[in-house]
N, C-alpha and C positions, 0 to 999 in steps of 0.2 A: 717770794722765791722759793723759800722752805718749804710751802705747801704742795707749792709743785711738784721740785724735788721726791715728795714723798707719794704726791698719788701717781705720777707718772707713769713709773714702771708696773704699776697695778693697773693701767689704764692699759697699756701699751700689750703683756699678758690677758690682760679681759678680750681685746679686741684679736688679738692673734688666738685665743682659742674659739672666739664668733667665725673666725675667717676657715682656720681647721674644722669645727663644725658645718660651715653649709659646705667644705672639700669632702668629707666624710658621709652628708646626706646625697648629694652629687653623684657619688660613688656607689652609695647603696643602691640608687635607683639605676645606675649604667650596670649593676650588676644584678639587678632581679629583672632586668630587662633583658642583660644577655642571656638568661637565665631560662627565660621563657623563651623566646628566640629557640636557643639549643630545646628546649622537651619540644619543640612544633617538626625543626629539625628530624628527633629522631622517632617522632609519632609517624614520620612521613620517609622516611628512610630505606626501608625494602622496596619503593617505588624507583631508586633511584641506586639500586644495589650495592648500598652501603651499610655497613653495620651502621644501629642503633647509636650507639655510644658514638663512634666516629663522628658520627654526621654534625652530633650535638654539639662536640670538643669545638669541631671547627665552625659551625654557625656562631658557638659564645665565644670565640676568638674576633671572628669578624666580625660582632657586636660589639667588642668591649675595646676594639684597638686598631678599625678598622679594616681597610683590603687594600693590599695587603696585609694580615695580621704581625705588629712586631710585636706581640709579645701571646704568651698561653697562659690561659684564665686557668688559674686548679682546681681540676675537678674533685669535687668531692665524694661525691656518688651518681653511680646512673645504675638504674633498674629500666630495663625493656623488657618486656615478653612479648605475649602473644598480641596478633589484632582486635581490638576490644576491650587490653587489660592497660592500665595505667604504664605510661613513662614516664621515670621522675628523675629530674639531674639536678646535685644542687653544687655550687661554685661559693669559693671563698678569694678578697680579695685583701691584702695585708696593705694599708696605706701607707706612703712612704713617709717617713721620718721628719717630723723638723724639728730640729735638735735640741732647742730648751722646752719646747710643748711636749715634746715626746718625753721628756726626761720628768717633768710636774706632773702630768700622765703616770708614767711609769713603766707601761707595755706597749707592744706597737697594739692600734688599733685592726682590727680587720672583721669588716663588713663580707655576709652573708645572702644568698642568693638562691631559692629554692622554686623548682615549679614543675608541673604534672600535667600531662596530657592523655591523651585516651588515643594508643597506637590505632593508623586506620589500616 
């Protein structure tokens, strides 16, 4: 019984950290995909008459949060040039804190996604 009381908290912390890491990886995948979709939307935005960075933000929000988007994904950078040049977009997303785990880690976890496409 004493061993169980000593080991149980450690096992629970380990399990919760593994779950939090899984959530973080899933969010990283979603942010990276949103950046890829946003870069593609920015690359073809001139055909719709929309500024590339606006099209990128709209596409990223829909890719990350669904249609219609319930939140906005913070854009770190957006560089669009002339046709034939690269458009680069970067996004960041802060994971929601889990009270005990975030205290153990000491700071919020932020995942980043960046993508580039050639302007058409």
